[in-house]
N, C-alpha and C positions, 0 to 999 in steps of 0.2 A: 440863456440857452441859444446856441447858434446852430444853424443848419449845417450839415456836413456836405462837402463837395460830392457831386455825383460820380460814382465809379461804376461803370457798366459791369465789370467782372467781379469786383469785390465790394458789393453794396454795404453801406453802413447807415446807421440811424444817427439822429442828433441827441440820443439819450445820454445822460450822465447820472451821477448819484442823486441829483435833485429830483429825478423822476421816480425814485423809490419812496415808499411811505416813510414819513418821519417817525421817530420813536414815539410809541403810544398811539399812533394814528390808527393802527389795526389792532383790535382786541386779540389777546393771545391766550393760549391754554396753559395750564400748569406744566412745570418741567417734567413731571412724571409722565404726563400724557404725551409730551413731545418725544420722550424716549420710547414709549410704546409705539407711537406712530413710526418712528425711524426703524425700530426693530421689525415691525410689520412690513415696512417697505423693503427692507433688506431681504426679509423672508420671501417676498413676492419676486424679487429679482433672482434669488437663488432658484425659486420654483420655475422662473422663466428659462433658466439654463436647462432644467429637466424637460421643459416643454419643447425646447429647440430639438432635443434628441427624439422626442415623440412625434413631432409634426410630420416628418417625411413619411411615416407609415399610416397616417390618418387619411381617410377620404376627405375630399375637398370641403364638404359641408361641415364635417366634424372638426376639421382643422380651423376653419374660419370661426366656428363657435368657441373653440378652445382659446384662440388668440383674443377674441372679443371678451370672453370671460376673464382672461388673465389681465387684460388692460383695465377693465372696469374695477377689478379687485385691487389692482395696484394703485389706481387713482384714489380709491377709498382708503387704502392703507396710509396714504400721505395725508389723510384728513380732508380730502376735497370731495365735494359732491358733484356728480355729473348730471346735467339736464340736456336732453336731446329734443329738438324741435324740428319737425318735418320728417320726411322719409326719403331714403335713397332710391334711385331707380334700380330695377332688377338687373339690368345689363351692366357690363363693365364700363368704367368711366374714368376720366382724369379728374381727380378731386383736387381743388385748389383752395387754400385757406390763408388767412392772415397769420402772422407769426409773432407770438408774444413770449412764449416760455418753452422750456424743455417738456413741460406738461402737455403741450400741444400734440406731441407725437402720441402720447398715451390716449389723449382725447379722440384723436382721429381713428386710432386702432380700435377704440372702444365702440365707435360708430360703424366703422367699416374695416374689417381685417384686410389690409391692402399692402402692396409694396410701397415703400416710402422712397422719396428722393431727399438725400441729406448731404451736408458738406462732409468732405473726406475726414475732417478732424474727429467726427463722432466715432469713426471706426476705432480710434485708440482709447475711447472712454472705457473704464473698467466695467465689465459685465454688460453694460448697455451696448457697447460696440460689438460685442460678441452676438448679442441678441439681434441687433440690427442687421449684421452680416448674414446670420442664419435665416433671417426672415426675407432675404432677397433684396435688401435695400440697395438702391442705385446711388452710389457715392459720387459726388461731384467735386472735382479738383478745381477750385476757383482760381488757382494760380496758373492754370493751363487753358486759356480760352480756345485753343485749337482742339481740345478734347470735347468741346460742347456738341458738335454734330454727332459724335459717337454716343454721347449721353442721350440726346434726343432720339436717336435710332433705337437705343435699348428700351426707352420708355414706350416708343411706338410698337416695338416687338412684343412687349409685355401686354399692351392693350389688345393687339391683334390675337394674342394667345388666350384672351378672355380674362386677364388679370387687371383689376383696377390698380391705379397708381395714384399716390397722393404727393403733392408738392406744395411748398411754401414759396410762391413766386416773388415775394418781396425780397427774398434772398438773405434776410437777416431778421433778428428779433428787434422789437421796439416796444416801448412801454404802453402805448395806446391809452394814456391817461388823460385827465381833464386839461384842456388848454395847452396841448402839446403838438400843435400843428407842425412846428419845426422839427419834431422828432421823426415824423414819417419818412421812411427811406426814400431818397430821391430816385426818380425814374419810375415809380409805381411798380406794378406787376411786370416782371421780366417776361417778354413774349416767347422766348425760345422754346420752352417746354410745351407751349400751346400748339406748336407746330406738330408735335407728336400726336395730339388729338386729331388734328386736321388730316395728317397722313394715314392714321389708323381708322378714320371715320368714327371716332369715339365722341360721345357727349362729354361736356365739361360741367362738373357740378361744383358750384361755389359753396364753401363752408365758412360761416362766420363764427369765430371763437371769441368769447367774452368772459371776463373774470369779474366777480363781484364778491363782496363780503356781506353775507346776510346779517351779521351782527351789527353792521352800521347801515345797512340798506343802500349801499352805493357801490360803484365800481371801485376796483382796487388795482394797484400796480404791484402788490406784494408778490405776485407770481412771476413778474417780468424777469427775464434773464437777459441782462444787458451786457454790453461789451466789456465793461470793467468788472463785472461780476465773476466770481468763481462758482463752479457748480456746487461746491460744498456750502458756500454762503447762501446761495439761492435755495437749496434744499432746506437748510436750517430755517430760513424765513418762511417757507411754505409749511413745514411741520409745526411751526410755532403759532401760525395764524388760526383764528377761530372762524368757523363757518364760511369757508371759502367755497364758492360754487363756480364751476366752469360750464358754460352753456355752449352747445354746438347747434347752430341754426343752419339747416340745409335749405338752400335756395333752389329755385327752379333750374333744371338742366338747360344748358346752352347746346344747341345742335349745329355745329359748323358745317357749311357746305364744303364740297371737295376743294373748291378754289378759295376758301375763306382766308382772309388776311389775319395772320396770327396776332398782329398788333391790335386790331379791332376786337378780336376775341378776348385778348388779355384785358383790354379796357372794359369790355362788357362784364367780364368776371369780376374785375376790381370794383366796378360800380355795384354789383350785387353784394359783394362782401362788405364794402365800406358804406353802402347806402349813399353813394355820392350822387346828388341830383344833377341832371344834365344842365350845363350852364347856359346853353343856347340851342336854337333849333338845329344848327349844323351838327352839334354833338349828338343830338337825338337821331338825326338822319344817319350818321355813321354807325351808331349802335344798332340801327335797324338792319344792317347788313348781316347780322348774326341772328338767325331765327331763335326766338325764345318763347316760352309759355308763361302763363301767369305764375307768380311765386307760389310755392307749395305752402309757405307760411306767411300770413299777412304781416307786413312789417310797416310801422308808421314812418311817414316821411320825416326825416330830421329837420328841425327848424333852427337849431343853434349849433355853434361850433363845438360845444362840449358834447352834445349828443352825437355828433359825427365821431368824436374821439372815443366815446363809449362804445359805439358800434364797431370800432376797429378792434 
């Protein structure tokens, strides 16, 4: 497996089919149960269309509760169990998370009904694209770098208006499996969207998403949605897997100053998400430029490369 050349505007990972679980590696459920799961998931997507029509007339609190409930029910329909660790701040925030799967979007919405930032291609996905657009998703055209300032401005405006916004600043999905350091997207967290938090005076809340198979007691890449994957193939793999759990760990909020450097802010958030230890005193000094508080959830310091991968 070889690392992929770094492209600022169209990030990619080093993942290929070798990153996906081999046949028999992940325990599966009977075919009949897979069909039931798929039918339940389709039913939830159809219900989501109805929810889109209802949301504009609901008060804010009820609207958020409806979206959160729908996302949690949809995750469960796919046969995946959700575990949440930590608590979000009450005020609006820029939520940033690592990116593994299309399930990430549901997991984030299940924790915090929020506007999402997503690539433009999702707008054309059946049903999902309609739901995303109706929910106020900010779509990013990665083929037009000149449109980036406008995207950052829209995110800042949403934050100023009291709406939380969620973004996957790695810019692409990757497997986050054992021994896959070369798979991590080059360039780390893209700093552009962090400027929106600085401009709006908004806290940044890192979210760490991790997938495991309780049947085997270990992390799994069965849910990973890789570049060579099709959405249908990925969905089929998820509904077939037994006892998949997605955990969302909410780290401490980062509170950037008005003149904060977005690159340092992005690095601090990436460290919180991936549990990357500071390599030297200079790195620790740079991260201190962004005020933080103690983590809301105690997290052990990783001691091996595989633990770093699992944390991602």
